C-alpha positions as CSV (number, residue, x, y, z in Angstrom):
1,M,34.0,18.2,3.3
2,A,32.1,18.6,6.6
3,A,31.3,15.5,8.6
4,W,27.6,16.3,8.7
5,V,27.5,16.4,4.9
6,L,29.0,12.8,4.8
7,W,26.3,11.6,7.3
8,L,23.6,13.3,5.2
9,I,24.9,11.5,2.1
10,A,25.0,8.2,4.0
11,A,21.4,8.7,5.1
12,G,20.4,9.4,1.5
13,L,22.2,6.3,0.2
14,F,20.6,4.1,3.0
15,T,17.2,5.5,2.0
16,A,17.8,4.8,-1.7
17,G,18.8,1.3,-0.8
18,E,15.6,0.9,1.3
19,V,13.6,1.7,-1.8
20,A,15.2,-1.2,-3.5
21,S,15.0,-3.7,-0.6
22,L,11.8,-2.7,1.2
23,D,12.8,-4.6,4.4
24,L,12.9,-1.6,6.7
25,V,16.6,-2.3,7.8
26,L,18.3,0.3,5.6
27,L,15.7,2.9,6.6
28,M,16.6,2.4,10.3
29,L,20.3,2.8,9.4
30,A,19.4,6.0,7.6
31,G,17.9,7.2,10.8
32,G,21.1,6.3,12.6
33,A,23.0,8.3,10.0
34,L,20.8,11.3,10.8
35,G,21.7,10.8,14.4
36,G,25.4,10.9,13.5
37,M,24.8,14.0,11.4
38,L,23.1,15.7,14.4
39,V,26.1,15.0,16.6
40,A,28.4,16.3,13.9
41,L,26.4,19.5,13.6
42,L,26.7,20.0,17.4
43,G,30.4,19.7,17.0
44,G,30.8,16.2,18.5
45,A,33.9,14.2,17.8
46,V,33.9,11.4,15.2
47,V,33.8,8.8,17.9
48,L,30.6,10.4,19.4
49,Q,29.2,10.5,15.9
50,L,29.8,6.8,15.4
51,V,28.3,6.0,18.8
52,A,25.2,8.1,18.0
53,F,24.9,6.2,14.6
54,V,25.1,2.8,16.4
55,V,22.8,3.7,19.3
56,V,20.1,5.3,17.1
57,S,20.3,2.5,14.5
58,L,20.0,-0.2,17.1
59,G,17.2,1.6,18.8
60,L,15.3,2.0,15.6
61,L,16.0,-1.6,14.6
62,L,14.9,-3.1,17.9
63,V,11.9,-0.8,18.7
64,V,10.5,0.9,15.6
65,R,11.1,-1.7,12.9
66,P,9.1,-4.5,14.5
67,V,6.1,-2.2,15.0
68,A,6.3,-0.8,11.5
69,K,6.7,-4.2,10.0
70,R,3.7,-5.5,11.9
71,H,1.6,-2.5,10.7
72,L,2.6,-3.2,7.1
73,T,1.9,-6.9,7.1
74,Q,-1.1,-7.4,9.4
75,R,-4.6,-6.9,8.2
76,T,-7.8,-6.6,10.1
77,P,-10.8,-8.7,9.0
78,E,-12.5,-5.4,7.9
79,Q,-9.8,-4.8,5.3
80,V,-10.6,-6.1,1.9
81,D,-8.3,-6.2,-1.1
82,G,-8.3,-7.5,-4.6
83,V,-11.6,-7.5,-6.5
84,E,-13.5,-7.9,-3.3
85,V,-13.3,-4.1,-2.9
86,Y,-15.9,-3.8,-5.7
87,V,-18.6,-5.9,-3.9
88,G,-21.3,-3.6,-2.7
89,R,-20.5,-0.8,-5.2
90,T,-22.8,0.3,-7.9
91,A,-22.2,0.1,-11.6
92,E,-23.9,1.3,-14.8
93,V,-25.1,-1.3,-17.3
94,S,-23.3,-0.7,-20.7
95,E,-24.6,-3.8,-22.4
96,R,-27.9,-5.5,-21.4
97,V,-27.2,-7.9,-18.5
98,T,-29.0,-11.2,-18.3
99,G,-28.2,-14.5,-16.6
100,T,-25.8,-15.5,-19.5
101,S,-24.3,-12.2,-20.8
102,G,-23.8,-8.5,-20.3
103,Q,-21.4,-5.7,-19.4
104,V,-21.3,-3.1,-16.6
105,R,-19.1,-0.1,-16.2
106,M,-17.5,0.8,-12.8
107,G,-15.7,4.1,-13.2
108,H,-13.4,3.5,-16.2
109,D,-13.5,-0.2,-15.9
110,E,-15.7,-2.5,-18.0
111,W,-16.7,-5.8,-16.5
112,S,-18.5,-8.9,-17.8
113,A,-21.7,-9.2,-15.8
114,R,-24.5,-11.7,-15.1
115,T,-27.6,-11.3,-13.0
116,Q,-27.6,-12.8,-9.6
117,L,-31.0,-14.5,-10.1
118,D,-32.2,-16.3,-13.2
119,G,-34.9,-14.4,-15.1
120,E,-33.6,-11.0,-14.1
121,A,-32.4,-8.6,-16.8
122,Y,-31.1,-5.1,-16.7
123,D,-31.1,-2.6,-19.6
124,V,-28.4,-0.2,-20.8
125,G,-28.2,2.8,-18.5
126,Q,-29.6,1.1,-15.4
127,V,-27.7,1.3,-12.1
128,V,-27.0,-2.1,-10.5
129,R,-25.2,-3.3,-7.4
130,I,-22.2,-5.7,-7.5
131,V,-23.1,-8.6,-5.2
132,Q,-20.4,-11.1,-6.0
133,I,-17.3,-11.4,-8.2
134,E,-16.1,-14.7,-9.6
135,G,-13.1,-14.5,-11.8
136,P,-13.7,-11.9,-14.5
137,I,-17.5,-11.9,-14.0
138,A,-19.4,-9.5,-11.7
139,Y,-22.8,-10.8,-10.5
140,V,-25.3,-7.9,-10.1
141,S,-28.7,-7.2,-8.6
142,R,-31.0,-4.2,-8.5
143,A,-29.3,-1.2,-6.8
């Protein structure tokens, strides 16, 4: 079997392992294996293939991995996640909403809802704006 095929298989195995581990180390080794494959395709000796594997892997581990990891783990203050992504969106009332009960539909999701202010009420079919979410309850106001 040709050496480049072995390097390609190694790159595939490293990539499959990365899918299981998600720590970006095996992905960098897969890149190194592709470097070894390139040298093999160019007709380089096995020693040069191994050197290419080590150099490319170390380069990726020391330069690319920290940057990639930082981008994956750091968030900016503008990024919202969880249920907070719904705040500010509109929903349609599916069951009359008062200060004590009600339901709204956002897309395909059905949420328990309450009015933001006492005395308000929204009838079925009205469009409301989500102003706050506490647990499973969306607090709404006029859209």
